[in-house]
N, C-alpha and C positions, 0 to 999 in steps of 0.2 A: 575573512569571515570574522565577525565580531563575536565575543563571548556570548554564549547562550545560557539562560537560567535553567539548566538541565536539572531534573529531579535527582535525588540521591541514587535511586535504583539505576537510572541511565548511567550516571557517573561511575557507579560501582561496577556495572557490566563492562563499561569502556576500559576501566583500569584493569579489571580482571583479564579481559581479552588481551590487553597490551602486555601484561606480565606473562601470560601463557605463550604468546607469540615470541616474546623475547627469550623465554626459557627454552622454547623449542629450537630457536636459532643457535643456541649454544651446542647443540648436538652436531652441527655442521662444522667440520674441521676444528675440533677443540685443540687448544694448545697442549693440554695434558700435564702430567707430572714429569718434570725434568730429572729431579733427584741428583745424586752424585755431588758435584761441586756447586750446584745451584742452591739458591736461598731456600727453596721449598723443601729440600732435604733437611735443612736446619729446623724448619717449623714442624716437620713430621717427627723428627727425633725428639724435640722438646715436648711436643704434645704426647708422644708415646710415654715419655718419662712421667708427665703429669698423670696420664691415664693409669699407669702402673703403680706409682708411688705417691700420688697427691701433689699439691703445689710445691714447686721447686723455685729456689732463688736463682734467677738467671745470671750468668756471668758474661753475656754478650748482648748486643743491641737486639739481635733476633729474639732472644729469650724474654726480653722485656716488652714485647708487643703483646701485652696480656689480653686485649680483646680478641685478637686472632687466636692465640693459644687456648684461651678459654672456650672459644667457639669450636675449635677443632676437637678439644677434649670432650666437650658436651656432645658433639656428633658421634664421637667414638663410644661414649657411654650409651647412646641410643642404638647405634647400628653396628658397633664393633669397629676396631681399627682396620682400615683398609685404604687403598688409594681412592676408591670410589667414595668412601666416606669423607676423606680429606677434601676431594674436589667438590663435594656437596656444599661446603662452606662458602666459597666464592659465588657459587650459583645462587644460593639463598640471598646473599647480600646484593647480587646483581638484580634479583627480583625486587628487593627493597628499593634500590636506587631507581629502577624503572618505574615502580609504582608511585613513589612520592613525586618524581619529576613529572610524570604524565598527569598526576592529580593537580599539580600546580599549574602546568601549561593549560590543561583543560579548563580550569576555573578562570584563568586570567586571559587566555587568548583563544579558547574555543577548541572544538574537536579536530578541525583540519590541521591546525598548528601542532596539536598533540600527536596526531597521526604522522605528520611529516617528520617530527622530531624522532618518533619511534623508529621509523625507517632509517633515518640517518644514524642513530646510535647503534642500531643492530648491525649496520654495515661500517662501523668505525673499528678498524682492525685492532688497535691497541686496547680498546674497551672490551672487545670480544675476547682477546687473549687473556685479559685480567679476569674475565668472568669464567674462564675455563682453565685456570691454573691457580695454584695456591700461593698468593703473595698478599701483602697487607693493603695494597693500593685500592682494591675494590671495597674493602671494609671502610677505609678512610673516606672514599668517595660516597659510599652509601650513608655513613653516619653524617657526613657533612651535608649531603642533600636533604636528609631527614631533619637536620637542625634548621636549615633554611626553610623547609616546608612548614615545620612547627612554628617558626618565627612569623611567617606570613599569616598563618592561622591565628596566632596570638594578636596580630595587628588588627584583624577583622572581628575579634571576639570581645567579650566584655565580662566583667566580674571574675568569678572563680575560674571560668573556662579560660579566660585570657591568661590568668596566672599559671594555670596548669600547662597550657601550651608553651608559655615562656620557660617554665621549668624544664619541660621536655626538650625544648630547643637547646638549652644549656647543657643538659645531660648528654645529648647526642654529640654536641661539639666536643665536650670533654672526652667522650669515648673515641672520637676521631683523632684528637690530639694524642691520646694514649696509644693509638694504633700507629700513627706517624705524626711527628711534631709539626710537619709542614702544613697541616690543616689549621694551624693557629691563625693563618691569614684571614679566615672568616671573621675572627674577632674584630678586625679593622672595620668591617662593614656594620657590625653591631654597635661599635663605638660611634661611628658616623651617624647611625640612626638615633642613638641616644642623644647626641649633640644637636641634630638638625631636624629630626622627625618627631612631631608631637602626637603621633598616632597611639602610642602606648604611654601609660603613666610610669613614673620613675620606679615604683615598687615592682613592676613587671620586669624591668631591666635588672633590678636587684636580684630577683629570683633567677633570671637567666644567668647572671654572673655566678650565683651560688651553684646552679646546675653545672656550669663549666668546671668550677673548682672542686666539686664534690668527688668525682671519679679520680681526679689528680691527687687530692688530699688523701683519700682512702688508699690508693696505690702507693703513694710516697710514704704514708705512715706505716704500712705493712713492711715495705722494704727497709725503712729506718729501724723498725722493731727487730727485724730479722738479721740485719747487718751491722747496726750501730752507726751507720753513715746516713745523715739526714739528706745528703745530696747524692745518694748512691746511683740513681738513674742518670743524673747528669754526668757523673764520673764515668760510668760505663759507656754512655753514648759518645762522649768525647774521645774514647779510645777506639772507636770503630775503624778509624783510619790506620790503626796499628795492625789490623788483620790483613794479611797479604792478599792482594788483589791483582789479577792479571790485567785489569783494566786501568791500572795506574802506573805511570812511569816511576820506576823505583820500587814497585810493589806495595810499600808502606810509606807512611808520612808521620813524622814526629813534630806535630804542631797542632794548633787549634783548627777544628773543622768548621768554624763559624766565621763569616765575613773575611774569608781568606783567599784572595786572588791567586796566591802562589799555589795553594792546594788545588783550586779550581783549574788552573792551567796544566796540572799534571794528569788530569783525567783524560783517558783516551776516548774520543767522541764515539757514541754509539751509533749515530746516524751517518748519512753519506756526506754531510758538509764538513769542511775543514777550514773554518774561517777564523774565529777567535772564541776563546772559551765563553766570553760573556754573551755572544750572539749565535753560537753554533746551533742551539735548539731552534732559533728563529728560522734559520735556513732549512732545518729539518722539517719544521711545520709545513713548509711550502712544497718540499720535494720528496720527503720520506714517505713511501707508501704505508708504513706502519701507522701513520696518522690518518690515512685515508683521504688526504688532501682536503680535510674539512676546513682548515683554517684558510687555505688558498681559496676555496669556494666562498667562504665567509667574506674574505677581503674583496674578491671580485664582485660579489653581490652587493657589497656596500657602496660601490661606485655609483650605480644608477639609483640606489636607494636615496642617497643624500642629494643627488642632482635632480631627481624627478619628484616634483611637488605633488603629483597626482597620487603617489603611493601614501596611504594613510599611515600615521605614526603608530607603531606597534604598541600593544598594551603593556609590554615588559620593556624596560629601558635597555636598548642595545648598548648605550654608553656604560650603564652599570655592569652589564655582562662583560664588556671589554675591560673595565677596571678590575673586575673579579679575575679575569684571565691573566691580566698583567700582574696583579698582586700575587697570584699563585706562582707565576713564572719567576718573579723576583725572589720570592721566599726560597724556592727550590734551587735556583741557579746561583744567586748572589749571597743569600743569607746563610743557608745551610751548606752551600757549595757541594752539593751531591753530584755524582756522575750524571750528566744530562742524558738519561735514557728515556724512551717514550713513556714507560709505565709511571714515571714520576709526575707526568703532566696530565693526569686524567681530569683534573678540575678545569684546565685550559680547554681540553677537548669537549668537555660537557658544556662549558659556556659557549664555545664556538658552534656546536650543533644546535643549541637553543637559539642563538642569534640567527643562524642560517635558516632554521625552520620558521622563525618569525618573519624573516624577509620573504621567503617563499610564500607563506600564507598571505602576506599583504600584497605581494606582487601578482599573485594569481588572480586577484580581483580586478586587475587591469588587463583587458584582452590583448593589447598590443605588446605586453610584456611576457605573455605566457610562453611564447616560443623561446625567448631568452632564458626564462626560468627553467624550462624543460631541458635545455642544453646544459645549463649549469648543474642542475640536479643529476642529469645523466652522467656527466663527467665525474662528479663526486661519488656517485653510486658505483660507477665502473671501477674507479680507483680502489674504493673500499672492498667491493665484491671480489675483484681479482686478487687483491692482496690476501684476503682471508682464504680464498680458494687454493693459493699456492703456499700458504704458511706451513712451515714444517711441524711435524709432531715431535714435541720435546722428548717424549719417552720411547722413541722408535726402537732404540737398541734393546731396551728391556722387553719390549713386545716381541722381539725376535728371539732373544736369548732364553727367556724363561720357558716358553713352550718347547723349544728345542731341547733344553736340558731336562725338562719333565719327561719328554719322550725318549731321550737318550741319556740315562743316568751315568754319572761319572764325575771325575774331577776335571775342572776346566780352569783356564787362565785367560785373562783379558787385560786391556789397558785400564788404568785406574778409573777413568770416567765411566767406562762401561760397567765395571764392577760396582761402582757407587750407585748407578742408576738401576741396576738389577738386584742389588742386595736385599732390599726389603721385600719385593715380590717373591724372591726365592725363599726368604725366611718364612714367609706366609705359607709356602708349600712344604715346609720342613726340610729345606735344602740349604740351610745356613752353612757357610764355609765351603760350599761346593764350587764357588767361583772366587778366585783370588788373583792377585797380581803376580804371584810367584811363578817363575818359569816352569812349565810342566816337565815332569820326568819322562823318560822314554815310555811310549805307550799312552801318555796323557794327551789332553786336548787343549786347544786354545782358540779364541776368537780374535780375528784381526779385522779392523775396519778398512774397507777398500773404497777409495774415492771414485767419483765419476770420471776423473781424468785418466784413471788407470784402465777403465773399460773402453773409452773412446780412442785410446792409443796416444794421447798427448802426454802421458807420463808412463814410465815403465811399470809393468805389473810386478809386484814384489814376490817372485817365487823364491822359496827358501828350501835348499836341498836337504835340510835337516827335518823337514816336515812333509807330510802327505796331505794333499787337499781332499777333504771329505765332502764338503757341501758349501753352497752359496746360499746365504739367507738374504734375499733382496729386500731393501727398504721400500715400503709402500710409498709410492709417489703420486701426487695428485695428477689426474689426467690432463688438466690444463697446463701444468708444468711440463709434462712430457710432450704436449703439443708445441709448447714454446721452445723447449730444449729436448729434442727427440733422443739425444745420446745420453741424457741425464740418467745416471744409475749409481746408487750407493748401496753397498752391501756389507755384510759381515762374512768373512771367510772362516769356515771351520776347518782346522788343521789338526792332524795327529803327529806327534813327534815320533820319528823313526830312528833317530840316532843322536 
């Protein structure tokens, strides 16, 4: 279906419907707040400090993600500090990402392509997880998508409107880079457009460059004034590999984190493939359910696309989308040598879903290809839908511990990761210090996590003669997971020390 010249009211209704549908989808199996040793606990603690004491000079790379910290602090000012307020931040930026992307596809490729993309992105598990948990990746993606949207609007505008769009594009990209430096790869495409595309005059690109630089200069000037170090951000970022990580061989690394194959080889892969550090994520894109198989679907769909001349050329260059995905992959994996986990590749997934939606839109116009398209789309949607359906709730321990302790007051002990995840919700209830890692005294209570293997008999149940079993707090499990693994059960065992 070719683009239609829809009036603004139709486009606004379409975009509003897309945003509402996307936001409603986030209520289904949200990833939630992990807390404890996870990064989102760092962002919560830093934002609470800003909320209580004003701007703080961060001493870690987490604390220097100022767009995220400022967003959380602002939401806290409006609605008060809470986990719900914290998770509102990624939800709002998810809405921004969906809105600007649907707007772009609607204008360039038409409503059917936009609707297909919306379905694909809603059922992309890693994007769903980042829209329902508090990490910087959704902000980086939303700022980057808004920058590209504003850039495309600048190319089709004139006069002051064009300059305003160009400035907005630069500002959004500057905010994306401040959120996570990996977003800088978008600059490569703007530089390419500056050299090869005459659609905009040079002064518009000058304003775009100024917009990119402005947030970075303001942020760096403030850090310089407060610390006396003109390269404070760079020095802090370079030291992130000195923070102990269970995902790295040797826990820490004393060396440069940039362009460093030795560092990259030390990261423990997050996905199921164990090939080579340089290509591990490529294997994960094809078989890791966290990606929803969108890249596999995109690759499969490209085969008949390039071989069948009957399929019309899409209005958005699939080659450009592929280059964008490759550039993001290279920056994350080879330049910044980050641990290759799915959430770092949101730009790759976004480009893949757009490319796949464009293929489906073009191929659906050919009757003999509709069955093939339906099968491909069904496989991708099944992979994404099932993965989201069985995805674990990151904060399940806290959701069991906090209500139990509220109903049964006392002093409790637990493993450190459980204490970390429940500490803030307990503090909100005025129960700070009631759950610790200290071994309980006689008469005291503790929580112990029991694995599924202990319930099905494949591992010994850990009875402790020094404790009396009080209760089992069963972890809520998705019905689909129980259907696949009927013996699956994980729980917290509540015990009282008797001697």
